[in-house]
C-alpha positions in Angstrom: 226.4 -59.2 186.9 229.9 -59.6 185.3 232.3 -61.8 187.2 236.1 -61.3 187.4 238.1 -63.2 184.8 239.5 -66.6 185.8 242.7 -66.1 187.8 245.8 -67.5 186.1 247.3 -70.4 188.1 251.1 -70.7 188.7 251.1 -74.5 188.7 253.2 -76.1 186.0 253.9 -79.7 187.1 251.0 -82.2 186.6 249.2 -83.7 189.5 249.1 -87.5 189.3 247.3 -89.9 191.6 246.7 -93.7 191.6 243.5 -94.8 190.0 241.6 -98.0 189.2 240.3 -98.0 185.7 237.3 -100.3 185.2 236.9 -102.2 182.0 233.4 -102.9 180.5 233.2 -106.2 182.4 234.0 -104.4 185.7 237.6 -105.7 185.9 239.9 -103.2 187.7 243.1 -102.1 185.9 245.8 -100.1 187.9 246.2 -96.7 186.3 246.8 -93.0 187.1 244.5 -90.0 186.9 246.1 -86.7 186.4 245.6 -82.9 186.1 247.6 -80.7 183.8 247.6 -76.9 183.8 248.0 -75.1 180.4 247.3 -71.7 179.0 243.8 -71.2 177.7 245.0 -69.0 174.8 248.7 -69.3 174.0 248.5 -66.2 171.7 247.4 -64.0 174.6 250.2 -62.9 177.0 247.8 -62.5 179.9 246.0 -65.8 179.2 244.1 -67.7 181.9 245.4 -71.1 183.0 243.0 -74.0 182.6 243.0 -77.6 183.8 243.0 -80.7 181.6 242.3 -84.2 182.8 244.2 -87.2 181.6 244.3 -91.0 182.2 247.5 -93.0 182.0 247.8 -96.8 182.0 251.4 -97.7 182.5 253.0 -100.4 180.4 253.6 -103.9 181.8 256.8 -104.1 179.8 260.2 -103.4 181.3 261.4 -101.6 178.2 258.8 -99.6 176.4 258.4 -97.7 173.2 256.9 -94.2 172.9 253.6 -93.9 174.7 250.4 -93.8 172.7 248.2 -90.8 173.3 244.5 -91.4 172.4 242.5 -88.4 171.2 238.7 -88.9 171.5 236.3 -87.9 168.8 233.3 -85.5 168.8 234.6 -83.0 169.7 233.1 -83.6 173.1 233.6 -87.4 173.8 234.7 -88.1 177.3 238.0 -90.1 177.8 236.3 -92.4 180.3 233.7 -93.6 177.8 236.3 -93.8 175.1 238.8 -95.9 177.1 236.2 -98.4 178.2 235.2 -99.0 174.5 238.7 -99.6 173.4 240.2 -101.7 176.3 239.7 -105.3 175.2 240.0 -104.4 171.5 243.2 -102.3 171.6 244.4 -101.1 174.9 245.2 -104.4 176.6 247.6 -105.5 173.8 249.2 -102.0 173.6 249.8 -102.0 177.4 252.3 -104.9 176.8 254.6 -102.6 174.8 254.0 -99.0 175.9 252.2 -96.6 178.2 248.7 -95.7 177.1 247.4 -92.2 177.7 244.0 -90.5 177.2 243.9 -86.7 177.2 240.5 -85.1 178.0 239.6 -82.3 175.6 239.6 -78.8 177.1 236.2 -77.5 178.2 234.5 -80.9 178.8 234.4 -83.9 181.1 236.7 -83.5 184.1 238.6 -80.7 182.5 238.0 -77.2 184.0 236.3 -74.9 183.2 233.6 -77.1 181.8 231.6 -75.0 179.3 228.2 -76.6 179.9 225.0 -75.0 178.6 221.4 -75.4 179.6 219.1 -76.9 176.9 217.2 -73.7 176.5 216.5 -74.4 172.8 213.5 -75.5 170.8 211.9 -75.4 167.4 208.1 -75.5 166.8 206.5 -78.9 166.5 203.3 -77.8 164.6 205.0 -77.2 161.3 207.7 -78.9 159.2 211.3 -78.2 159.9 212.5 -74.9 158.4 216.2 -74.8 157.8 216.4 -71.0 158.0 214.6 -71.0 161.4 216.9 -73.8 162.6 220.0 -71.8 161.5 218.8 -68.8 163.4 217.9 -70.7 166.5 221.3 -72.4 166.6 223.1 -69.1 166.1 221.1 -67.5 168.9 221.7 -70.5 171.2 225.5 -70.4 170.5 225.7 -66.6 170.9 223.7 -66.7 174.2 226.0 -69.2 175.8 229.1 -67.6 174.3 228.1 -64.4 176.1 227.5 -66.2 179.3 230.9 -67.9 179.4 232.7 -64.8 178.3 231.2 -63.1 181.4 232.7 -65.8 183.5 236.1 -64.9 182.1 236.5 -67.6 179.5 238.4 -66.7 176.3 236.6 -68.4 173.4 239.6 -68.0 171.1 241.3 -70.7 173.2 238.9 -73.5 172.1 240.1 -74.8 168.8 242.2 -77.6 167.3 245.4 -75.5 167.2 245.3 -74.9 170.9 244.3 -78.5 171.5 247.3 -79.7 169.5 249.6 -77.8 171.8 247.8 -79.3 174.8 249.1 -82.7 173.6 252.7 -81.5 173.4 252.4 -79.8 176.8 251.3 -83.2 178.2 254.2 -84.9 176.5 256.7 -82.5 178.0 255.1 -82.6 181.5 255.3 -86.4 181.6 258.9 -86.4 180.4 258.5 -88.2 177.1 260.8 -87.4 174.2 258.3 -88.6 171.7 254.7 -89.9 171.6 252.5 -91.8 169.2 249.0 -90.7 168.4 245.7 -92.6 167.9 242.2 -91.4 167.3 239.2 -91.4 165.0 236.8 -88.8 163.5 237.5 -85.5 165.3 240.3 -87.4 167.0 242.0 -87.7 163.6 241.5 -84.0 163.0 243.1 -83.3 166.4 246.0 -85.7 165.6 246.6 -84.1 162.2 246.8 -80.8 164.0 249.5 -82.2 166.3 251.4 -83.5 163.2 251.2 -80.0 161.7 252.5 -78.1 164.7 254.5 -80.6 166.7 255.3 -83.4 164.2 259.0 -83.6 165.3 257.8 -85.0 168.7 255.5 -87.7 167.1 256.8 -91.2 166.6 253.8 -92.7 164.8 250.2 -91.9 164.1 247.2 -94.3 163.6 244.0 -92.5 162.7 240.6 -93.6 161.4 237.5 -91.8 160.0 239.8 -89.2 158.5 238.8 -85.6 159.1 241.5 -83.5 157.5 242.3 -79.8 158.1 239.6 -78.8 155.6 237.1 -81.6 156.1 235.1 -80.3 159.1 232.2 -79.1 156.9 231.0 -82.1 154.9 230.4 -82.3 151.2 226.8 -83.2 150.1 228.3 -84.9 147.1 230.0 -87.4 149.4 226.6 -88.1 151.0 225.0 -88.7 147.6 227.9 -91.1 146.7 227.1 -93.1 149.8 223.5 -93.3 148.8 224.5 -94.4 145.3 226.7 -97.1 146.7 223.9 -98.4 148.9 221.6 -98.3 145.8 223.9 -100.6 143.9 224.1 -103.0 146.9 220.3 -102.9 147.2 219.8 -103.9 143.6 221.9 -107.0 144.3 220.1 -108.0 147.5 216.5 -106.7 147.5 213.9 -108.1 145.1 210.9 -106.0 146.3 212.3 -102.6 145.3 210.8 -100.9 142.2 212.9 -100.5 139.0 214.2 -97.2 140.3 215.7 -99.0 143.3 216.7 -97.4 146.5 217.4 -94.0 145.0 214.0 -93.9 143.5 212.4 -94.9 146.8 214.3 -92.2 148.7 213.3 -89.6 146.1 209.7 -90.7 146.2 209.3 -90.3 149.9 211.1 -87.0 150.0 208.8 -85.7 147.2 205.8 -87.1 149.1 206.7 -85.1 152.2 207.5 -82.0 150.2 204.1 -82.1 148.6 202.1 -83.0 151.7 203.7 -82.8 155.2 202.3 -85.4 157.7 201.5 -85.3 161.4 202.8 -88.2 163.5 203.2 -89.0 167.1 206.5 -89.2 169.0 207.5 -89.5 172.7 208.7 -86.2 174.3 212.5 -86.7 174.9 212.2 -85.5 178.5 208.7 -86.3 179.8 208.0 -89.4 177.6 204.5 -88.2 176.9 203.1 -88.7 173.4 203.4 -85.5 171.3 202.1 -84.6 167.8 204.8 -83.4 165.4 204.4 -82.1 161.8 207.1 -83.6 159.4 208.3 -82.4 156.1 211.0 -83.0 153.5 213.7 -81.1 155.5 213.0 -83.3 158.5 213.7 -86.4 156.4 216.8 -85.0 154.8 218.2 -84.0 158.2 217.4 -87.2 160.0 218.7 -89.5 157.2 221.9 -87.6 156.7 222.6 -87.4 160.4 222.3 -91.2 160.7 224.4 -92.2 157.7 227.4 -92.8 160.0 225.7 -95.8 161.6 226.1 -99.2 159.8 223.0 -100.6 161.4 221.0 -97.6 160.1 222.4 -98.1 156.6 221.2 -101.8 156.7 217.7 -100.6 157.8 217.5 -97.7 155.3 215.4 -99.4 152.5 212.9 -100.9 155.1 212.6 -97.5 156.9 211.8 -95.7 153.6 209.4 -98.5 152.5 207.6 -98.0 155.8 207.3 -94.3 155.3 206.1 -94.8 151.8 203.3 -96.9 153.4 202.5 -94.0 155.8 204.4 -95.2 158.9 206.5 -92.2 160.0 207.1 -93.3 163.6 210.9 -93.5 163.1 211.1 -90.0 161.6 208.9 -88.5 164.2 211.1 -89.6 167.0 214.3 -88.5 165.3 212.7 -85.1 164.5 211.4 -84.4 168.0 214.9 -85.0 169.4 216.6 -82.3 167.3 213.6 -79.9 167.4 213.8 -79.9 171.3 217.5 -80.5 171.8 220.3 -77.9 171.3 223.2 -78.6 168.8 225.3 -79.3 171.9 225.0 -79.0 175.7 228.6 -77.7 175.9 230.0 -74.7 174.1 233.4 -76.2 173.4 232.4 -78.5 170.5 230.5 -75.6 168.9 233.6 -73.3 169.2 236.0 -75.9 167.9 233.9 -76.8 164.8 233.4 -73.1 164.0 237.1 -72.5 164.4 238.1 -75.3 162.0 235.6 -74.1 159.5 236.1 -74.5 155.8 237.9 -72.7 152.9 236.0 -70.5 150.6 236.5 -73.1 147.8 235.0 -75.9 149.9 232.0 -73.7 150.9 231.5 -72.9 147.2 231.6 -76.6 146.4 229.1 -77.4 149.1 226.7 -74.8 147.8 227.1 -76.1 144.2 226.4 -79.7 145.3 223.5 -79.0 147.6 220.8 -78.7 144.9 222.1 -81.7 143.0 221.8 -84.2 145.8 218.8 -86.0 147.4 219.6 -85.0 151.0 220.6 -81.5 150.1 222.9 -80.1 152.8 221.2 -82.0 155.6 224.5 -83.4 156.9 225.8 -79.9 157.7 222.7 -78.0 158.8 222.7 -75.8 160.7 226.5 -75.5 161.1 227.3 -74.6 157.5 225.0 -71.7 157.1 225.4 -70.2 160.6 229.3 -70.1 160.6 229.3 -66.3 160.2 227.9 -65.9 163.7 231.1 -67.0 165.4 233.4 -66.4 162.4 235.8 -64.2 164.4 237.2 -67.3 166.0 238.0 -68.9 162.7 241.5 -70.4 162.5 241.9 -69.3 158.9 243.1 -71.0 155.7 246.7 -71.4 157.0 245.3 -74.0 159.4 243.2 -75.6 156.7 246.1 -75.6 154.1 248.0 -78.7 152.8 249.7 -80.8 155.4 253.2 -82.1 154.9 254.7 -84.5 157.6 257.1 -87.4 157.4 255.8 -89.2 160.5 254.9 -92.9 159.7 251.1 -92.8 159.6 248.3 -95.3 159.2 245.0 -94.0 157.8 241.9 -96.2 158.0 238.7 -95.5 156.0 235.3 -97.2 155.6 233.8 -97.3 152.1 230.2 -96.6 153.3 231.2 -93.7 155.5 229.4 -90.6 154.3 230.9 -88.4 157.1 234.6 -89.2 156.6 234.8 -91.0 153.3 238.0 -92.7 151.8 238.5 -89.6 149.6 239.5 -87.6 152.7 242.5 -89.9 153.3 243.4 -90.1 149.6 243.5 -86.3 149.6 246.0 -86.2 152.5 248.3 -89.0 151.4 250.5 -86.8 149.0 251.5 -84.8 152.1 252.3 -87.9 154.1 255.1 -89.7 152.3 255.3 -92.3 155.0 251.5 -92.7 155.2 249.6 -95.9 154.5 245.9 -96.2 153.7 243.7 -99.2 154.6 240.0 -99.4 153.7 237.3 -101.4 155.6 234.6 -102.4 153.1 231.0 -102.8 154.1 231.2 -100.4 157.1 230.3 -96.8 157.9 231.7 -94.3 160.4 231.1 -96.7 163.3 233.4 -99.5 161.8 230.3 -101.6 161.3 229.3 -101.2 165.0 231.5 -101.6 168.0 229.3 -103.8 170.1 229.6 -106.7 169.7 232.8 -106.2 167.7 233.0 -108.1 164.4 236.0 -110.4 163.7 236.8 -107.9 160.9 237.0 -105.0 163.4 239.1 -107.0 165.7 241.4 -107.7 162.8 241.7 -104.0 161.9 242.4 -103.0 165.5 245.0 -105.8 165.7 246.8 -104.1 162.8 246.5 -100.7 164.6 248.3 -101.8 167.7 250.9 -103.7 165.8 251.6 -100.6 163.7 251.8 -98.4 166.8 254.2 -101.0 168.3 256.5 -100.6 165.2 255.7 -103.9 163.5 255.1 -104.5 159.8 251.4 -104.8 158.9 249.2 -105.7 155.9 247.1 -102.8 154.7 244.9 -104.7 152.2 241.2 -104.0 152.3 239.2 -105.8 155.1 235.8 -106.9 153.9 232.8 -106.8 156.3 229.7 -108.5 154.9 227.0 -105.9 154.4 223.4 -107.3 154.4 220.3 -105.2 154.3 217.3 -105.7 156.6 215.3 -106.0 153.5 212.0 -107.8 154.3 209.1 -105.2 154.6 206.2 -106.2 156.8 203.0 -107.4 155.3 201.3 -104.3 156.5 203.7 -102.2 154.4 203.1 -104.4 151.3 199.3 -104.1 151.7 199.4 -100.4 152.2 201.6 -99.9 149.1 199.4 -102.0 146.9 
């Protein structure tokens, strides 16, 4: 039965209450928790009003600079999780110079409505992954939950990076700040760049990492291939047991092996924990490898994992595959809507299509998003949103040279439109900065530069080198099986 649409609320002032923020070691930090009411769709005169959650940690300084608003990644990362990660590395130093604010994304976490979905999604386990079937299942899942939430009165046209950029400016005005600074990574950088496009006059500085520009949401297979080629060169320097064709040859051999003869392996069911048989093919390996390229520990283990599979040990792949066969693309509709809305230009989609057949992992990094975009295409923000960005705000852009998801080329592409932009590269790390826990001295050094930049200090943007060493010793069992 159809429910009545959400009733617009008349509240405009934020609700703020005292709150004790707990750091990773359990130490309490005095803070504030707040609720902000904004329009769900600012282009719709009769729009619903929705609630956003935010966390504010007030500065310990008597005179403070513009506050820093942190924008989480995902989309779909909770501010509570994000703040705990960053406290000792970045937030504690920043608190000494300015207020620190985390804005929850609309539709998730403690924001309302929360567009949660049931995990009523699965792909068969008794045959290799079929991309066409995965695209269809993903589209059906998204359409089913889109229909459900529309029946509850939700306007899906309100869940995109443009509306979220205006959420940030609404928060700024509600809290009485003339200007704010921005910080965030991955989707948080995409969100921040949208704020710069639409509300740049109100931004003092921006520090972003893992750069996802306006037309970078859908990834380029060629950039994934470049990451593999960089790893191949590193492997030739470090690993003496690889064949003459090196890491690229090993990857190609295992992919060809699975394409020719799919294998049956055992995995643990993600919910029951029971052992389950699953049939694995080439598409499974392309999908699982591409999805994990953002993890530096995974990159270090890549040669050993492929060597194990060449020796008939597919346990890692089986566990990866059963997770995405039986888990939906997301358990909340908001991230799906936001990614669909950001989309890609026709030129970028054509480039993706051209590169797919020329790369080892195909379009595994985008499946099923890239080929099912037409299902929710009516909410696309269009090429005006994805066009070149021009903004004079002082900006610090940080890339990692082994990041296949948001490579340095993304930042380089944006710099001509950011005349006051600076680019810093972290060598030897992927999308995860080389892993957050425990943080490396190099990561601490990078984040020290971030807070100094946001505090208005001069910083050095030379490349920071993180030693990258493969886990390169195969077990004796793998060696015997291969010989």
